N, C-alpha and C positions, 0 to 999 in steps of 0.2 A: 504493500500500500504506500510505503514511503516513496518509492520510486515514481509512482503515478502522481503523487502530490508535487514532488520536486519538478518533474517534467512539465506538468500542467502550469505551475506558477511561473517557471522560467519562460515557457512559450507565450503565456498571456502577456507578461510585462514586456518581453522582447518584441512581440508582434505589435503591441501598441506603440512602442518607441519607434519601430522601423517604419511606421506609417509616415513619419515626418523626416526621419534621417535617410531612409532608403536602405539601411543596413543595420545589422545587429542581431537578427534572429539566429543566423547560422553561427556567428561568432560565439554566442552564448550557448546554443544547444549542443554544439560539438563536444565541449568539455563535459556537459551534463550527461550526454549519452555515453561518453567514454568511461564514466564511473560505473556503468551497468553492463557495458558490452565491450568486446575487443575493438580496437581502433578502426579496423576496416569495416566492421558492422556499424560502428558509430557514425562513420562518414556517410554510409548509405542511408541510415536512419535520419540523419540531419538533412540530407539532400531531399528526402521524401517529404519531411515536414515543411522544409523551405519551399519546395515546389508546390505543395498543396496550398500553402499560405499565399504564395504569389498568384496562383490561379484564382483564389478567392478574391484577392485584391483586384485582379483584372476584371472579374465579374461585377465588382462594385464601382471601379473607377477607371476601367480601361477606356471608356468613351472619352476621357479627358486627355488621353495620350496624344502627343504631337507626332503626326505620321512621319514627317521628315526625320525627326530625331530617332524614332523607332527603326526606320529603315536604314539610315546611315550609320547609326551607332549599333543597333541590334544585330544586323547581319554580320558585321565584323566581330561582334562579341560571341555570337554562336560559333563561327568558324574557329575563333581563338580558344573558346571553351573546350572544344573537342581536342585541340592540340594540347591544352593544359591538362585535361583529364588523362590523355595518353602519357604525357610526361610524368604525371603522378604515379602511374603504374610502373614506369621505369625507375623513378627515384625511390619508390618504396622498396626496391631490391638493393639499394645502395646503403641504406641505414646510416647516412653520415650525420653525426650530431656533435655539438659542442656543449660542454657543461660549464655552468657557473658555480664555483665552489666557495664555501665559507669555512675556514678552518679545516680544510681537506674534506669537507662534506659537500657533495653535490646537491645544491638547493634547487636548481632548475636546469633544463636542457633545451637548447635552441638549435634550429637547423638553418643552413644558409638561406633557404627559401623564406623562412619566417623573418630573418634579418632584412632581406631585400624588401619584402612586403611592408615590414614595419617602417623602414626608412622612407619608402614611397608615401605611406600614410601620413607620417609626420610632416613630410614636405608639402603634401596637399593641405594638411591642417593649417599650415601657416597662411595659405591663400585664403582660408575662410576666417581666420581669427585676427590677423594683423590688419589694421585699418587701411594701410597703404595698398593692400591687395583686395580688400573687400569688394570694391566696385569693378574689379577686373573681370572681363568675360572672355570666354574662349570663342573664337570665330567658329561657325558651324562646319567649316572645312576640316576642323580637327576632330570632329565627332568619330570618324572611323578609327583614328588613333586611340581615342579613349575607349572605344569598343574593343579594340585588340588587347589593350592593357588589362582592362577589367575582366574581359572574357577569359583571357589566358590564366590570370591568377585565380579567377573563379573556378575554372576547371581544375587548376593545380591544387588549391588549398581550400576552396569554398569561400574565400574572402573576395567576392565579386562586387558586393554592394557598395563597399567603401570607396573604391576607385571610381565606380560608375557615378555615385552621388557627387564626388568631387568634380567631375566633368559636367554633369547635368546641372549642378547648382550654379555653374557659370555660363550656362547656355542661353540665358535670357528667358527662362520659362516662368510662368506663373506657378503658384503653389500647387494648384490642381493639375496642371500639365506636368509639373515635375513628378508628383506622386503617381499619376497615371502612366507616364512614360517609363518611370522606374519599375513599376509593377509589370508592364508588358515585357520590357527587355529582360527583367529578372526571370520571368517565367520561361522565356525562350532559352535563356542560358541554362536554367535548371533542367529543362526538358532534354537539352543536348548532353549535359554532363551526367545526368541520371542514366541515360541510354548507354553511355560509355562505361559508367561504373558497373551497370548490370552485365555488360559484355565482358568486362575484366573479371567480374565476380564469377561468371560462368566459365571463363577461360581458365581460371585458377582451380576449377574442379568443384566449385561450390554451387549449391542450388538453393532456391528460395524456400525449400522445405526446411532448411537449416536456419532460415532467417527468423529468429525468435523475437524480433523487436516490434512486430506489428502492433501489439496492444499499446505499447508506449508511443509508437508513431501516430496511431489514431488519437490517443489522448492528447499528445502534443499538438496535432493538427486542429482538433476541436477547440483547444484552449487558445491557440493562435487566432482562430476565426473570431473568437470572442474579443480578443485584444484588438483586432482590426476594427471591429464594429465600434468599440469604445473610442478608438483613435479617430475613426471617421466622424464621429459625432462632434468632435472639436476641431476638425480640419479647417473649417471656414474662419476660425479665430486665429489661425497660425499664419504669420507673415513669412515671406521668403527670406527676410533678414533673420528671423528667428530660426528658420531651417538651416541657413548657412552657419549660424553660430553653433547650433546643435551638432551639425555635421563636423565642424572643425574640432569641437571639444572631443567628440567620440573618436574621430580619426586619430587625434593625438594620443588619446588614452589607449586605444586598441593597438596603435603602432608601437607605443612604448611597451605595452604588455607582451607583444610578440617578440620584441628585441630582447627583453630580459627573461623570456621563457615562461611567463605566467600563463599565456594562452598557447 
């Protein structure tokens, strides 16, 4: 029973938060699922909850999505997500890690991938937090580049939303178009990486009869839906400046947590 309560609470609060930031659900749910399942199963479980949540957001807010942004950013993100997911399968066999020790006791472990993603997040955070960069916007010709970066790291580690939000927050979108576009692109990326994860899962000789996380996946998905509904209720009160500030703070926090090995 404890695991159901833990997963439900984490999914509810993270999904409510991700309505505005565009990311956070996968970042929180992966370590939660990792407590109860092996890491490869936790990755699949997190992706399933993330995908279900994005599909639900699309049904509610997809009509607000900016078509040009979805096409130019989303297609590049889908392609890159497939490459990232395949790269994850390759890196998983390398098991390269670096430890942070205190008095010869390893207190955390980080990988090169986490360090790279963390540094990118902190760099983007400065664009959201520092006043000198607050009004800066990316020309829409750079949307495919943003899609490639966020899609690749999304497939590689699941940290797709943070980089995506960093670009979309500077694309001159209204709050509704930001949230709607984020949801549609996020779902497309989730669909792509889940397909690759399933293929890699099967290639490794595993089958979904062994996948015992379904009860918690369903619990997390339903709780996330409730979080989205609560977040949607207050969406009209949130300004794009507030979204940029929230994105910046979370980017910096998550980036730092990845670098030091907390996430």
